[in-house]
C-alpha positions in Angstrom: -5.8 -15.1 -1.1 -3.8 -12.3 0.6 -2.6 -11.9 4.1 -3.1 -8.3 5.2 -1.6 -6.8 8.3 -3.2 -3.8 10.0 -1.4 -1.5 12.5 -3.3 -0.4 15.5 -2.1 3.0 16.9 -2.5 5.7 14.3 -4.2 3.4 11.8 -7.0 1.0 12.9 -7.6 3.1 16.1 -7.9 6.3 14.1 -11.2 5.1 12.6 -12.2 1.7 14.0 -15.7 1.8 12.5 -14.4 2.2 8.9 -11.5 -0.2 9.3 -13.8 -2.8 10.7 -16.0 -2.5 7.5 -12.8 -2.8 5.4 -11.6 -5.9 7.2 -15.0 -7.6 6.9 -15.1 -6.8 3.2 -11.6 -8.3 2.7 -12.5 -11.4 4.7 -15.6 -11.9 2.7 -13.4 -11.8 -0.4 -11.3 -14.7 1.1 -8.4 -12.7 2.5 -6.7 -13.1 5.9 -6.6 -10.0 8.0 -4.4 -9.8 11.1 -3.8 -6.8 13.4 -0.1 -6.4 14.4 0.9 -3.8 16.9 4.1 -2.8 18.6 2.3 -2.8 21.9 3.3 -5.6 24.3 0.4 -7.8 25.5 0.3 -6.0 28.8 -0.7 -2.8 27.0 -3.2 -4.6 24.8 -6.5 -4.2 26.6 -7.7 -1.4 24.3 -6.6 -3.3 21.3 -8.4 -6.5 22.4 -11.5 -4.4 23.2 -11.7 -2.8 19.8 -10.4 -5.6 17.6 -11.0 -8.9 19.5 -13.3 -11.2 17.5 -12.8 -9.2 14.3 -9.4 -10.6 13.4 -6.4 -12.2 15.1 -4.0 -9.9 17.0 -0.2 -10.2 17.2 1.5 -8.2 19.9 5.1 -7.5 18.6 6.4 -5.8 21.7 10.1 -5.0 21.0 10.3 -7.5 18.2 9.9 -6.2 14.6 6.4 -6.6 13.3 7.8 -8.5 10.4 9.3 -11.2 12.6 6.4 -11.2 15.1 4.1 -12.0 12.3 6.4 -14.7 10.9 6.8 -16.2 14.3 3.0 -16.3 14.7 2.8 -18.2 11.4 1.8 -15.4 9.0 3.5 -14.3 5.8 2.2 -10.8 5.1 1.4 -9.7 1.5 0.2 -6.2 2.3 1.0 -4.0 5.3 -1.3 -1.2 6.3 0.6 1.0 8.7 1.0 4.7 9.4 4.7 4.2 10.2 5.9 1.6 7.8 9.5 1.8 8.9 8.4 0.2 12.2 7.5 -3.0 10.3 11.2 -4.1 10.2 12.6 -2.1 13.1 13.7 -4.1 16.2 13.7 -3.0 19.8 11.0 -0.4 19.7 9.7 0.2 23.2 6.0 1.1 23.3 5.5 4.3 25.2 1.8 4.7 24.8 -0.3 6.8 22.4 
């Protein structure tokens, strides 16, 4: 079983229909899928609207995605992110898409 993290802006949001099918396929295979975004919770309405109920959501805010996921109890095996450098970068303010 793998834990797979999906980014939102520029990744999941770029093609939600296809990514939802991918997530469901991975879940059927027994993997854990979690969406992790640099957005803070107060900017999360669109995220929750598109992803809520499909997989858990972690809002990293200015914390690195790596530590936000760890603090939420996830050890990520695979990251799917259009900007992978942001996974370990701290202090990123979300400015919108």
